[in-house]
N, CA and C atoms of all chains as a GROMACS GRO file, in nm:
protein
  639
    1UNK      N    1   4.016  17.333   8.679
    1UNK     CA    2   4.088  17.245   8.773
    1UNK      C    3   4.185  17.330   8.854
    2UNK      N    4   4.167  17.330   8.988
    2UNK     CA    5   4.256  17.407   9.075
    2UNK      C    6   4.373  17.317   9.114
    3UNK      N    7   4.493  17.360   9.085
    3UNK     CA    8   4.609  17.269   9.094
    3UNK      C    9   4.635  17.215   9.234
    4UNK      N   10   4.643  17.299   9.342
    4UNK     CA   11   4.673  17.241   9.474
    4UNK      C   12   4.565  17.146   9.521
    5UNK      N   13   4.437  17.183   9.496
    5UNK     CA   14   4.324  17.098   9.531
    5UNK      C   15   4.334  16.964   9.460
    6UNK      N   16   4.369  16.972   9.331
    6UNK     CA   17   4.381  16.851   9.249
    6UNK      C   18   4.490  16.759   9.303
    7UNK      N   19   4.605  16.818   9.338
    7UNK     CA   20   4.716  16.736   9.386
    7UNK      C   21   4.682  16.671   9.520
    8UNK      N   22   4.618  16.749   9.610
    8UNK     CA   23   4.579  16.693   9.740
    8UNK      C   24   4.481  16.578   9.723
    9UNK      N   25   4.382  16.598   9.633
    9UNK     CA   26   4.282  16.492   9.612
    9UNK      C   27   4.347  16.366   9.556
   10UNK      N   28   4.439  16.383   9.460
   10UNK     CA   29   4.503  16.265   9.402
   10UNK      C   30   4.587  16.192   9.505
   11UNK      N   31   4.653  16.270   9.593
   11UNK     CA   32   4.730  16.209   9.701
   11UNK      C   33   4.639  16.127   9.792
   12UNK      N   34   4.524  16.185   9.831
   12UNK     CA   35   4.431  16.116   9.919
   12UNK      C   36   4.375  15.991   9.853
   13UNK      N   37   4.348  16.000   9.722
   13UNK     CA   38   4.294  15.885   9.651
   13UNK      C   39   4.393  15.770   9.654
   14UNK      N   40   4.521  15.801   9.631
   14UNK     CA   41   4.621  15.693   9.630
   14UNK      C   42   4.640  15.638   9.770
   15UNK      N   43   4.640  15.726   9.872
   15UNK     CA   44   4.652  15.678  10.011
   15UNK      C   45   4.536  15.584  10.045
   16UNK      N   46   4.415  15.625  10.006
   16UNK     CA   47   4.297  15.543  10.036
   16UNK      C   48   4.304  15.409   9.963
   17UNK      N   49   4.351  15.411   9.836
   17UNK     CA   50   4.359  15.286   9.762
   17UNK      C   51   4.459  15.191   9.825
   18UNK      N   52   4.576  15.243   9.865
   18UNK     CA   53   4.677  15.157   9.927
   18UNK      C   54   4.626  15.106  10.062
   19UNK      N   55   4.562  15.194  10.140
   19UNK     CA   56   4.512  15.153  10.272
   19UNK      C   57   4.404  15.047  10.258
   20UNK      N   58   4.318  15.060  10.157
   20UNK     CA   59   4.207  14.966  10.142
   20UNK      C   60   4.256  14.825  10.112
   21UNK      N   61   4.368  14.812  10.041
   21UNK     CA   62   4.413  14.676  10.012
   21UNK      C   63   4.517  14.625  10.111
   22UNK      N   64   4.569  14.710  10.202
   22UNK     CA   65   4.668  14.660  10.297
   22UNK      C   66   4.611  14.635  10.435
   23UNK      N   67   4.497  14.698  10.469
   23UNK     CA   68   4.448  14.688  10.606
   23UNK      C   69   4.401  14.544  10.634
   24UNK      N   70   4.417  14.499  10.762
   24UNK     CA   71   4.397  14.357  10.794
   24UNK      C   72   4.252  14.323  10.826
   25UNK      N   73   4.166  14.422  10.836
   25UNK     CA   74   4.027  14.400  10.875
   25UNK      C   75   3.937  14.430  10.755
   26UNK      N   76   3.853  14.336  10.717
   26UNK     CA   77   3.773  14.356  10.596
   26UNK      C   78   3.673  14.470  10.610
   27UNK      N   79   3.615  14.487  10.730
   27UNK     CA   80   3.520  14.596  10.749
   27UNK      C   81   3.589  14.731  10.730
   28UNK      N   82   3.711  14.746  10.787
   28UNK     CA   83   3.786  14.869  10.767
   28UNK      C   84   3.817  14.891  10.619
   29UNK      N   85   3.854  14.783  10.551
   29UNK     CA   86   3.886  14.795  10.408
   29UNK      C   87   3.766  14.847  10.329
   30UNK      N   88   3.648  14.795  10.363
   30UNK     CA   89   3.527  14.837  10.290
   30UNK      C   90   3.494  14.984  10.318
   31UNK      N   91   3.510  15.025  10.446
   31UNK     CA   92   3.482  15.166  10.479
   31UNK      C   93   3.582  15.257  10.411
   32UNK      N   94   3.710  15.216  10.406
   32UNK     CA   95   3.810  15.298  10.338
   32UNK      C   96   3.780  15.305  10.189
   33UNK      N   97   3.724  15.197  10.133
   33UNK     CA   98   3.684  15.200   9.992
   33UNK      C   99   3.573  15.302   9.969
   34UNK      N  100   3.483  15.314  10.067
   34UNK     CA  101   3.380  15.417  10.057
   34UNK      C  102   3.439  15.557  10.056
   35UNK      N  103   3.538  15.580  10.144
   35UNK     CA  104   3.608  15.710  10.145
   35UNK      C  105   3.678  15.735  10.013
   36UNK      N  106   3.738  15.630   9.958
   36UNK     CA  107   3.804  15.639   9.826
   36UNK      C  108   3.703  15.683   9.720
   37UNK      N  109   3.582  15.624   9.724
   37UNK     CA  110   3.481  15.660   9.626
   37UNK      C  111   3.441  15.806   9.639
   38UNK      N  112   3.433  15.855   9.763
   38UNK     CA  113   3.394  15.995   9.780
   38UNK      C  114   3.504  16.090   9.731
   39UNK      N  115   3.631  16.055   9.754
   39UNK     CA  116   3.739  16.139   9.702
   39UNK      C  117   3.738  16.139   9.549
   40UNK      N  118   3.710  16.021   9.492
   40UNK     CA  119   3.701  16.012   9.347
   40UNK      C  120   3.588  16.099   9.295
   41UNK      N  121   3.477  16.100   9.368
   41UNK     CA  122   3.362  16.183   9.333
   41UNK      C  123   3.399  16.331   9.333
   42UNK      N  124   3.478  16.374   9.434
   42UNK     CA  125   3.525  16.514   9.438
   42UNK      C  126   3.613  16.545   9.317
   43UNK      N  127   3.699  16.450   9.280
   43UNK     CA  128   3.786  16.473   9.164
   43UNK      C  129   3.705  16.494   9.038
   44UNK      N  130   3.600  16.413   9.022
   44UNK     CA  131   3.519  16.428   8.901
   44UNK      C  132   3.440  16.558   8.904
   45UNK      N  133   3.394  16.598   9.023
   45UNK     CA  134   3.320  16.724   9.032
   45UNK      C  135   3.409  16.841   8.991
   46UNK      N  136   3.537  16.838   9.031
   46UNK     CA  137   3.622  16.951   8.994
   46UNK      C  138   3.676  16.938   8.852
   47UNK      N  139   3.657  16.822   8.787
   47UNK     CA  140   3.690  16.812   8.644
   47UNK      C  141   3.572  16.857   8.558
   48UNK      N  142   3.458  16.893   8.619
   48UNK     CA  143   3.343  16.937   8.541
   48UNK      C  144   3.246  16.828   8.508
   49UNK      N  145   3.272  16.703   8.550
   49UNK     CA  146   3.181  16.593   8.522
   49UNK      C  147   3.086  16.578   8.640
   50UNK      N  148   2.992  16.673   8.651
   50UNK     CA  149   2.906  16.676   8.770
   50UNK      C  150   2.811  16.557   8.773
   51UNK      N  151   2.760  16.519   8.653
   51UNK     CA  152   2.666  16.406   8.649
   51UNK      C  153   2.734  16.277   8.693
   52UNK      N  154   2.859  16.258   8.648
   52UNK     CA  155   2.932  16.138   8.689
   52UNK      C  156   2.960  16.142   8.839
   53UNK      N  157   2.988  16.262   8.892
   53UNK     CA  158   3.016  16.273   9.035
   53UNK      C  159   2.892  16.238   9.118
   54UNK      N  160   2.775  16.286   9.073
   54UNK     CA  161   2.650  16.253   9.143
   54UNK      C  162   2.627  16.102   9.144
   55UNK      N  163   2.643  16.041   9.026
   55UNK     CA  164   2.618  15.897   9.017
   55UNK      C  165   2.716  15.820   9.104
   56UNK      N  166   2.843  15.863   9.104
   56UNK     CA  167   2.942  15.794   9.187
   56UNK      C  168   2.906  15.806   9.334
   57UNK      N  169   2.866  15.927   9.379
   57UNK     CA  170   2.836  15.947   9.521
   57UNK      C  171   2.717  15.865   9.564
   58UNK      N  172   2.613  15.857   9.477
   58UNK     CA  173   2.492  15.785   9.520
   58UNK      C  174   2.506  15.635   9.497
   59UNK      N  175   2.551  15.597   9.378
   59UNK     CA  176   2.549  15.455   9.343
   59UNK      C  177   2.670  15.381   9.397
   60UNK      N  178   2.790  15.432   9.367
   60UNK     CA  179   2.909  15.355   9.402
   60UNK      C  180   2.944  15.369   9.550
   61UNK      N  181   2.947  15.495   9.599
   61UNK     CA  182   2.983  15.515   9.740
   61UNK      C  183   2.869  15.478   9.832
   62UNK      N  184   2.745  15.492   9.786
   62UNK     CA  185   2.631  15.458   9.871
   62UNK      C  186   2.595  15.311   9.866
   63UNK      N  187   2.540  15.270   9.752
   63UNK     CA  188   2.491  15.132   9.740
   63UNK      C  189   2.606  15.033   9.744
   64UNK      N  190   2.719  15.067   9.679
   64UNK     CA  191   2.833  14.975   9.678
   64UNK      C  192   2.885  14.946   9.817
   65UNK      N  193   2.897  15.053   9.900
   65UNK     CA  194   2.945  15.034  10.036
   65UNK      C  195   2.846  14.952  10.118
   66UNK      N  196   2.717  14.979  10.098
   66UNK     CA  197   2.615  14.903  10.173
   66UNK      C  198   2.620  14.756  10.136
   67UNK      N  199   2.634  14.727  10.004
   67UNK     CA  200   2.644  14.587   9.960
   67UNK      C  201   2.766  14.519  10.020
   68UNK      N  202   2.880  14.592  10.020
   68UNK     CA  203   3.003  14.534  10.075
   68UNK      C  204   2.988  14.507  10.224
   69UNK      N  205   2.929  14.604  10.299
   69UNK     CA  206   2.912  14.585  10.443
   69UNK      C  207   2.822  14.465  10.470
   70UNK      N  208   2.713  14.453  10.391
   70UNK     CA  209   2.623  14.340  10.410
   70UNK      C  210   2.695  14.208  10.385
   71UNK      N  211   2.778  14.204  10.280
   71UNK     CA  212   2.851  14.080  10.250
   71UNK      C  213   2.951  14.048  10.359
   72UNK      N  214   3.020  14.149  10.411
   72UNK     CA  215   3.119  14.123  10.516
   72UNK      C  216   3.050  14.078  10.645
   73UNK      N  217   2.932  14.138  10.674
   73UNK     CA  218   2.859  14.096  10.793
   73UNK      C  219   2.812  13.951  10.782
   74UNK      N  220   2.774  13.908  10.660
   74UNK     CA  221   2.724  13.772  10.643
   74UNK      C  222   2.837  13.670  10.640
   75UNK      N  223   2.960  13.715  10.607
   75UNK     CA  224   3.071  13.619  10.603
   75UNK      C  225   3.162  13.641  10.723
   76UNK      N  226   3.282  13.685  10.702
   76UNK     CA  227   3.375  13.703  10.814
   76UNK      C  228   3.456  13.831  10.795
   77UNK      N  229   3.502  13.887  10.908
   77UNK     CA  230   3.583  14.008  10.900
   77UNK      C  231   3.731  13.976  10.893
   78UNK      N  232   3.766  13.856  10.934
   78UNK     CA  233   3.910  13.825  10.944
   78UNK      C  234   3.970  13.799  10.807
   79UNK      N  235   4.096  13.841  10.792
   79UNK     CA  236   4.170  13.811  10.671
   79UNK      C  237   4.318  13.800  10.706
   80UNK      N  238   4.388  13.723  10.624
   80UNK     CA  239   4.531  13.705  10.651
   80UNK      C  240   4.618  13.807  10.579
   81UNK      N  241   4.564  13.868  10.471
   81UNK     CA  242   4.648  13.968  10.402
   81UNK      C  243   4.574  14.100  10.387
   82UNK      N  244   6.263  16.558   7.974
   82UNK     CA  245   6.204  16.433   8.022
   82UNK      C  246   6.128  16.455   8.152
   83UNK      N  247   6.194  16.528   8.246
   83UNK     CA  248   6.128  16.557   8.375
   83UNK      C  249   6.005  16.644   8.353
   84UNK      N  250   6.018  16.738   8.260
   84UNK     CA  251   5.905  16.825   8.231
   84UNK      C  252   5.788  16.745   8.172
   85UNK      N  253   5.823  16.648   8.088
   85UNK     CA  254   5.720  16.561   8.029
   85UNK      C  255   5.646  16.484   8.137
   86UNK      N  256   5.722  16.432   8.236
   86UNK     CA  257   5.660  16.354   8.343
   86UNK      C  258   5.570  16.444   8.428
   87UNK      N  259   5.618  16.566   8.459
   87UNK     CA  260   5.542  16.652   8.549
   87UNK      C  261   5.418  16.707   8.478
   88UNK      N  262   5.431  16.740   8.350
   88UNK     CA  263   5.316  16.802   8.282
   88UNK      C  264   5.203  16.702   8.262
   89UNK      N  265   5.234  16.572   8.261
   89UNK     CA  266   5.128  16.471   8.245
   89UNK      C  267   5.103  16.400   8.378
   90UNK      N  268   5.116  16.472   8.491
   90UNK     CA  269   5.118  16.402   8.620
   90UNK      C  270   4.990  16.326   8.648
   91UNK      N  271   4.873  16.376   8.602
   91UNK     CA  272   4.751  16.304   8.637
   91UNK      C  273   4.741  16.169   8.568
   92UNK      N  274   4.803  16.157   8.449
   92UNK     CA  275   4.802  16.026   8.383
   92UNK      C  276   4.884  15.925   8.463
   93UNK      N  277   4.994  15.973   8.525
   93UNK     CA  278   5.073  15.882   8.608
   93UNK      C  279   4.991  15.834   8.727
   94UNK      N  280   4.908  15.927   8.783
   94UNK     CA  281   4.825  15.888   8.897
   94UNK      C  282   4.729  15.777   8.857
   95UNK      N  283   4.670  15.788   8.734
   95UNK     CA  284   4.575  15.685   8.693
   95UNK      C  285   4.644  15.551   8.676
   96UNK      N  286   4.766  15.555   8.618
   96UNK     CA  287   4.838  15.430   8.599
   96UNK      C  288   4.872  15.368   8.734
   97UNK      N  289   4.912  15.453   8.832
   97UNK     CA  290   4.945  15.400   8.965
   97UNK      C  291   4.822  15.335   9.028
   98UNK      N  292   4.706  15.405   9.018
   98UNK     CA  293   4.582  15.350   9.075
   98UNK      C  294   4.546  15.218   9.009
   99UNK      N  295   4.561  15.215   8.875
   99UNK     CA  296   4.526  15.094   8.801
   99UNK      C  297   4.615  14.978   8.843
  100UNK      N  298   4.744  15.007   8.864
  100UNK     CA  299   4.836  14.901   8.903
  100UNK      C  300   4.810  14.855   9.047
  101UNK      N  301   4.767  14.949   9.135
  101UNK     CA  302   4.730  14.908   9.271
  101UNK      C  303   4.614  14.808   9.266
  102UNK      N  304   4.512  14.842   9.184
  102UNK     CA  305   4.398  14.752   9.172
  102UNK      C  306   4.436  14.618   9.111
  103UNK      N  307   4.523  14.622   9.009
  103UNK     CA  308   4.566  14.500   8.942
  103UNK      C  309   4.645  14.410   9.037
  104UNK      N  310   4.732  14.474   9.118
  104UNK     CA  311   4.810  14.398   9.217
  104UNK      C  312   4.716  14.330   9.316
  105UNK      N  313   4.613  14.405   9.362
  105UNK     CA  314   4.520  14.347   9.458
  105UNK      C  315   4.444  14.230   9.397
  106UNK      N  316   4.407  14.242   9.267
  106UNK     CA  317   4.333  14.134   9.203
  106UNK      C  318   4.418  14.009   9.189
  107UNK      N  319   4.549  14.026   9.166
  107UNK     CA  320   4.633  13.909   9.141
  107UNK      C  321   4.692  13.854   9.270
  108UNK      N  322   4.750  13.940   9.355
  108UNK     CA  323   4.835  13.892   9.464
  108UNK      C  324   4.759  13.863   9.593
  109UNK      N  325   4.648  13.932   9.616
  109UNK     CA  326   4.578  13.910   9.743
  109UNK      C  327   4.504  13.777   9.739
  110UNK      N  328   4.502  13.705   9.850
  110UNK     CA  329   4.435  13.575   9.851
  110UNK      C  330   4.291  13.584   9.902
  111UNK      N  331   4.258  13.692   9.972
  111UNK     CA  332   4.122  13.706  10.022
  111UNK      C  333   4.029  13.752   9.910
  112UNK      N  334   3.911  13.692   9.902
  112UNK     CA  335   3.823  13.720   9.788
  112UNK      C  336   3.765  13.862   9.793
  113UNK      N  337   3.734  13.912   9.914
  113UNK     CA  338   3.680  14.048   9.923
  113UNK      C  339   3.788  14.150   9.885
  114UNK      N  340   3.914  14.120   9.921
  114UNK     CA  341   4.023  14.209   9.879
  114UNK      C  342   4.036  14.211   9.728
  115UNK      N  343   4.013  14.097   9.664
  115UNK     CA  344   4.018  14.094   9.517
  115UNK      C  345   3.908  14.182   9.458
  116UNK      N  346   3.789  14.177   9.520
  116UNK     CA  347   3.678  14.259   9.469
  116UNK      C  348   3.709  14.407   9.487
  117UNK      N  349   3.772  14.441   9.602
  117UNK     CA  350   3.811  14.581   9.624
  117UNK      C  351   3.911  14.626   9.517
  118UNK      N  352   4.005  14.536   9.485
  118UNK     CA  353   4.101  14.568   9.379
  118UNK      C  354   4.034  14.590   9.245
  119UNK      N  355   3.932  14.506   9.215
  119UNK     CA  356   3.858  14.523   9.090
  119UNK      C  357   3.788  14.658   9.086
  120UNK      N  358   3.732  14.699   9.201
  120UNK     CA  359   3.664  14.829   9.210
  120UNK      C  360   3.762  14.943   9.183
  121UNK      N  361   3.882  14.934   9.244
  121UNK     CA  362   3.982  15.039   9.225
  121UNK      C  363   4.025  15.045   9.078
  122UNK      N  364   4.044  14.928   9.017
  122UNK     CA  365   4.083  14.922   8.875
  122UNK      C  366   3.979  14.991   8.787
  123UNK      N  367   3.850  14.959   8.812
  123UNK     CA  368   3.745  15.018   8.730
  123UNK      C  369   3.737  15.168   8.748
  124UNK      N  370   3.750  15.215   8.874
  124UNK     CA  371   3.743  15.361   8.894
  124UNK      C  372   3.860  15.431   8.828
  125UNK      N  373   3.977  15.367   8.825
  125UNK     CA  374   4.092  15.429   8.760
  125UNK      C  375   4.066  15.447   8.611
  126UNK      N  376   4.004  15.346   8.548
  126UNK     CA  377   3.975  15.357   8.405
  126UNK      C  378   3.872  15.466   8.380
  127UNK      N  379   3.769  15.471   8.464
  127UNK     CA  380   3.666  15.575   8.448
  127UNK      C  381   3.728  15.714   8.465
  128UNK      N  382   3.819  15.725   8.563
  128UNK     CA  383   3.887  15.854   8.586
  128UNK      C  384   3.967  15.895   8.464
  129UNK      N  385   4.033  15.799   8.400
  129UNK     CA  386   4.110  15.830   8.279
  129UNK      C  387   4.018  15.884   8.169
  130UNK      N  388   3.904  15.818   8.148
  130UNK     CA  389   3.814  15.862   8.042
  130UNK      C  390   3.755  15.999   8.071
  131UNK      N  391   3.717  16.023   8.199
  131UNK     CA  392   3.659  16.153   8.233
  131UNK      C  393   3.763  16.263   8.215
  132UNK      N  394   3.888  16.234   8.248
  132UNK     CA  395   3.990  16.338   8.238
  132UNK      C  396   4.022  16.371   8.092
  133UNK      N  397   3.996  16.278   7.999
  133UNK     CA  398   4.020  16.313   7.858
  133UNK      C  399   3.918  16.415   7.809
  134UNK      N  400   3.802  16.425   7.878
  134UNK     CA  401   3.699  16.522   7.836
  134UNK      C  402   3.731  16.662   7.885
  135UNK      N  403   3.826  16.674   7.978
  135UNK     CA  404   3.848  16.804   8.042
  135UNK      C  405   3.922  16.899   7.950
  136UNK      N  406   3.876  17.026   7.950
  136UNK     CA  407   3.948  17.134   7.882
  136UNK      C  408   3.969  17.245   7.983
  137UNK      N  409   4.084  17.309   7.979
  137UNK     CA  410   4.102  17.424   8.067
  137UNK      C  411   4.024  17.543   8.011
  138UNK      N  412   3.972  17.627   8.100
  138UNK     CA  413   3.890  17.745   8.067
  138UNK      C  414   3.763  17.707   7.994
  139UNK      N  415   3.710  17.588   8.020
  139UNK     CA  416   3.582  17.549   7.959
  139UNK      C  417   3.481  17.525   8.071
  140UNK      N  418   3.353  17.526   8.034
  140UNK     CA  419   3.249  17.508   8.134
  140UNK      C  420   3.158  17.393   8.095
  141UNK      N  421   3.057  17.369   8.178
  141UNK     CA  422   2.967  17.258   8.155
  141UNK      C  423   2.890  17.278   8.024
  142UNK      N  424   2.853  17.168   7.956
  142UNK     CA  425   2.786  17.182   7.826
  142UNK      C  426   2.642  17.229   7.836
  143UNK      N  427   2.623  17.353   7.880
  143UNK     CA  428   2.491  17.417   7.884
  143UNK      C  429   2.506  17.547   7.805
  144UNK      N  430   2.410  17.577   7.717
  144UNK     CA  431   2.422  17.695   7.632
  144UNK      C  432   2.432  17.822   7.716
  145UNK      N  433   2.530  17.905   7.688
  145UNK     CA  434   2.555  18.022   7.773
  145UNK      C  435   2.463  18.138   7.738
  146UNK      N  436   2.435  18.162   7.609
  146UNK     CA  437   2.369  18.286   7.568
  146UNK      C  438   2.223  18.267   7.532
  147UNK      N  439   2.158  18.161   7.586
  147UNK     CA  440   2.019  18.139   7.549
  147UNK      C  441   1.929  18.243   7.616
  148UNK      N  442   1.824  18.287   7.543
  148UNK     CA  443   1.739  18.397   7.589
  148UNK      C  444   1.602  18.347   7.632
  149UNK      N  445   1.591  18.269   7.737
  149UNK     CA  446   1.462  18.227   7.789
  149UNK      C  447   1.381  18.149   7.688
  150UNK      N  448   1.251  18.186   7.667
  150UNK     CA  449   1.164  18.108   7.582
  150UNK      C  450   1.197  18.129   7.435
  151UNK      N  451   1.266  18.234   7.400
  151UNK     CA  452   1.303  18.256   7.261
  151UNK      C  453   1.426  18.179   7.219
  152UNK      N  454   1.477  18.096   7.309
  152UNK     CA  455   1.606  18.032   7.285
  152UNK      C  456   1.603  17.941   7.163
  153UNK      N  457   1.492  17.867   7.149
  153UNK     CA  458   1.485  17.773   7.038
  153UNK      C  459   1.486  17.845   6.904
  154UNK      N  460   1.427  17.962   6.903
  154UNK     CA  461   1.421  18.039   6.779
  154UNK      C  462   1.559  18.095   6.742
  155UNK      N  463   1.632  18.142   6.846
  155UNK     CA  464   1.760  18.206   6.819
  155UNK      C  465   1.876  18.107   6.812
  156UNK      N  466   1.852  17.985   6.858
  156UNK     CA  467   1.964  17.891   6.872
  156UNK      C  468   2.027  17.862   6.737
  157UNK      N  469   1.943  17.863   6.631
  157UNK     CA  470   1.996  17.830   6.500
  157UNK      C  471   2.090  17.940   6.451
  158UNK      N  472   2.062  18.065   6.494
  158UNK     CA  473   2.147  18.175   6.449
  158UNK      C  474   2.274  18.185   6.532
  159UNK      N  475   2.269  18.131   6.656
  159UNK     CA  476   2.386  18.141   6.743
  159UNK      C  477   2.498  18.053   6.691
  160UNK      N  478   2.619  18.101   6.705
  160UNK     CA  479   2.736  18.019   6.676
  160UNK      C  480   2.782  17.957   6.807
  161UNK      N  481   2.785  17.823   6.810
  161UNK     CA  482   2.826  17.756   6.934
  161UNK      C  483   2.976  17.734   6.929
  162UNK      N  484   3.045  17.796   7.023
  162UNK     CA  485   3.191  17.783   7.029
  162UNK      C  486   3.226  17.655   7.106
  163UNK      N  487   3.281  17.556   7.036
  163UNK     CA  488   3.303  17.425   7.098
  163UNK      C  489   3.409  17.433   7.208
  164UNK      N  490   3.505  17.522   7.191
  164UNK     CA  491   3.614  17.528   7.289
  164UNK      C  492   3.569  17.583   7.424
  165UNK      N  493   3.446  17.638   7.431
  165UNK     CA  494   3.396  17.687   7.559
  165UNK      C  495   3.342  17.575   7.647
  166UNK      N  496   3.312  17.459   7.587
  166UNK     CA  497   3.240  17.355   7.660
  166UNK      C  498   3.325  17.230   7.676
  167UNK      N  499   3.307  17.164   7.792
  167UNK     CA  500   3.370  17.035   7.814
  167UNK      C  501   3.299  16.931   7.727
  168UNK      N  502   3.375  16.836   7.676
  168UNK     CA  503   3.316  16.732   7.592
  168UNK      C  504   3.228  16.639   7.676
  169UNK      N  505   3.097  16.633   7.653
  169UNK     CA  506   3.010  16.553   7.741
  169UNK      C  507   3.003  16.405   7.705
  170UNK      N  508   3.058  16.365   7.590
  170UNK     CA  509   3.042  16.225   7.547
  170UNK      C  510   3.109  16.126   7.642
  171UNK      N  511   3.236  16.145   7.686
  171UNK     CA  512   3.294  16.050   7.782
  171UNK      C  513   3.218  16.045   7.914
  172UNK      N  514   3.159  16.158   7.956
  172UNK     CA  515   3.080  16.158   8.080
  172UNK      C  516   2.965  16.060   8.070
  173UNK      N  517   2.891  16.067   7.958
  173UNK     CA  518   2.774  15.981   7.942
  173UNK      C  519   2.816  15.834   7.937
  174UNK      N  520   2.924  15.808   7.863
  174UNK     CA  521   2.970  15.669   7.853
  174UNK      C  522   3.009  15.617   7.991
  175UNK      N  523   3.079  15.699   8.069
  175UNK     CA  524   3.129  15.654   8.199
  175UNK      C  525   3.018  15.644   8.302
  176UNK      N  526   2.909  15.720   8.281
  176UNK     CA  527   2.791  15.705   8.366
  176UNK      C  528   2.739  15.561   8.358
  177UNK      N  529   2.735  15.508   8.237
  177UNK     CA  530   2.694  15.368   8.219
  177UNK      C  531   2.794  15.276   8.285
  178UNK      N  532   2.923  15.308   8.272
  178UNK     CA  533   3.026  15.220   8.328
  178UNK      C  534   3.016  15.212   8.480
  179UNK      N  535   2.977  15.323   8.546
  179UNK     CA  536   2.962  15.321   8.692
  179UNK      C  537   2.851  15.226   8.732
  180UNK      N  538   2.739  15.233   8.660
  180UNK     CA  539   2.626  15.146   8.693
  180UNK      C  540   2.665  14.999   8.672
  181UNK      N  541   2.737  14.972   8.561
  181UNK     CA  542   2.784  14.836   8.537
  181UNK      C  543   2.880  14.791   8.648
  182UNK      N  544   2.962  14.885   8.696
  182UNK     CA  545   3.056  14.855   8.804
  182UNK      C  546   2.984  14.807   8.929
  183UNK      N  547   2.877  14.877   8.966
  183UNK     CA  548   2.804  14.837   9.086
  183UNK      C  549   2.732  14.704   9.063
  184UNK      N  550   2.684  14.681   8.939
  184UNK     CA  551   2.619  14.553   8.911
  184UNK      C  552   2.717  14.437   8.926
  185UNK      N  553   2.839  14.453   8.871
  185UNK     CA  554   2.939  14.347   8.886
  185UNK      C  555   2.978  14.328   9.031
  186UNK      N  556   2.984  14.441   9.107
  186UNK     CA  557   3.016  14.431   9.250
  186UNK      C  558   2.912  14.349   9.323
  187UNK      N  559   2.783  14.374   9.293
  187UNK     CA  560   2.677  14.299   9.359
  187UNK      C  561   2.682  14.150   9.328
  188UNK      N  562   2.703  14.116   9.199
  188UNK     CA  563   2.710  13.974   9.161
  188UNK      C  564   2.830  13.908   9.227
  189UNK      N  565   2.945  13.977   9.228
  189UNK     CA  566   3.066  13.921   9.288
  189UNK      C  567   3.046  13.896   9.436
  190UNK      N  568   2.982  13.990   9.506
  190UNK     CA  569   2.960  13.971   9.650
  190UNK      C  570   2.864  13.857   9.676
  191UNK      N  571   2.763  13.844   9.590
  191UNK     CA  572   2.670  13.731   9.606
  191UNK      C  573   2.743  13.598   9.591
  192UNK      N  574   2.835  13.591   9.493
  192UNK     CA  575   2.913  13.467   9.474
  192UNK      C  576   3.003  13.443   9.595
  193UNK      N  577   3.060  13.552   9.651
  193UNK     CA  578   3.146  13.537   9.769
  193UNK      C  579   3.068  13.480   9.887
  194UNK      N  580   2.945  13.531   9.907
  194UNK     CA  581   2.863  13.481  10.018
  194UNK      C  582   2.832  13.333   9.998
  195UNK      N  583   2.802  13.294   9.874
  195UNK     CA  584   2.772  13.153   9.844
  195UNK      C  585   2.894  13.065   9.870
  196UNK      N  586   3.013  13.114   9.830
  196UNK     CA  587   3.137  13.038   9.853
  196UNK      C  588   3.162  13.022  10.002
  197UNK      N  589   3.138  13.129  10.078
  197UNK     CA  590   3.162  13.120  10.222
  197UNK      C  591   3.066  13.021  10.286
  198UNK      N  592   2.945  13.014  10.236
  198UNK     CA  593   2.848  12.921  10.293
  198UNK      C  594   2.891  12.776  10.269
  199UNK      N  595   2.953  12.751  10.154
  199UNK     CA  596   2.994  12.615  10.122
  199UNK      C  597   3.126  12.576  10.187
  200UNK      N  598   3.224  12.665  10.192
  200UNK     CA  599   3.358  12.627  10.234
  200UNK      C  600   3.400  12.686  10.369
  201UNK      N  601   3.324  12.784  10.421
  201UNK     CA  602   3.356  12.838  10.552
  201UNK      C  603   3.480  12.926  10.557
  202UNK      N  604   3.528  12.969  10.443
  202UNK     CA  605   3.645  13.057  10.443
  202UNK      C  606   3.640  13.145  10.319
  203UNK      N  607   3.713  13.258  10.328
  203UNK     CA  608   3.723  13.345  10.211
  203UNK      C  609   3.863  13.340  10.151
  204UNK      N  610   3.950  13.259  10.211
  204UNK     CA  611   4.088  13.253  10.161
  204UNK      C  612   4.094  13.163  10.038
  205UNK      N  613   4.154  13.216   9.932
  205UNK     CA  614   4.153  13.144   9.805
  205UNK      C  615   4.230  13.012   9.813
  206UNK      N  616   4.345  13.013   9.882
  206UNK     CA  617   4.427  12.892   9.891
  206UNK      C  618   4.351  12.780   9.963
  207UNK      N  619   4.282  12.817  10.074
  207UNK     CA  620   4.208  12.716  10.149
  207UNK      C  621   4.091  12.662  10.067
  208UNK      N  622   4.028  12.750   9.988
  208UNK     CA  623   3.916  12.705   9.904
  208UNK      C  624   3.966  12.606   9.800
  209UNK      N  625   4.080  12.638   9.737
  209UNK     CA  626   4.134  12.546   9.634
  209UNK      C  627   4.172  12.413   9.698
  210UNK      N  628   4.228  12.420   9.822
  210UNK     CA  629   4.265  12.296   9.892
  210UNK      C  630   4.141  12.213   9.923
  211UNK      N  631   4.030  12.282   9.961
  211UNK     CA  632   3.908  12.210   9.994
  211UNK      C  633   3.843  12.149   9.869
  212UNK      N  634   3.862  12.214   9.754
  212UNK     CA  635   3.802  12.161   9.630
  212UNK      C  636   3.872  12.033   9.589
  213UNK      N  637   4.006  12.028   9.606
  213UNK     CA  638   4.083  11.912   9.558
  213UNK      C  639   4.054  11.786   9.640
   0.00000   0.00000   0.00000
């Protein structure tokens, strides 16, 4: 684990998490959640959990984001909070 | 005390992430925001488990000194130094947890689409008002 890289990644992960739940547009929130998943994937790769990182990148960041986008497209983008 | 906080800094990050997700699940009224919070909560827990497997100066759990096709024969004589390898058990467990996470995400989104079709809104307060 490289310390500066680790700290930067953790900072980005927290920024992405806060942004995903505060942004007013659901489509933006879902895309930011995808970015969050990719940063999380990088964290796991540098912790040595390469298999978990692969699964996260393909399943959670890929399929999860697609499912979320499809659901937002079928419903509405507007939100009050 | 300060040294204790700084030396365990990544655990604080996981707790912060978990609380962000928990706040979103409880306080946000939009249903998709709640699902996003659930996703963040689950990833924080998975991150905690994966980080418990980490050892400094260790590598992936692949045998280092194996000699090609003779490896099976010599493996019994080799002494496997456990401190050289990262513990793979939490990785395997969390691999399952990721798949379960996406399955719950899909079911939750399907329910959200069904709710929107019936009530025309994703806001929890308006849905409760329409039910009453």
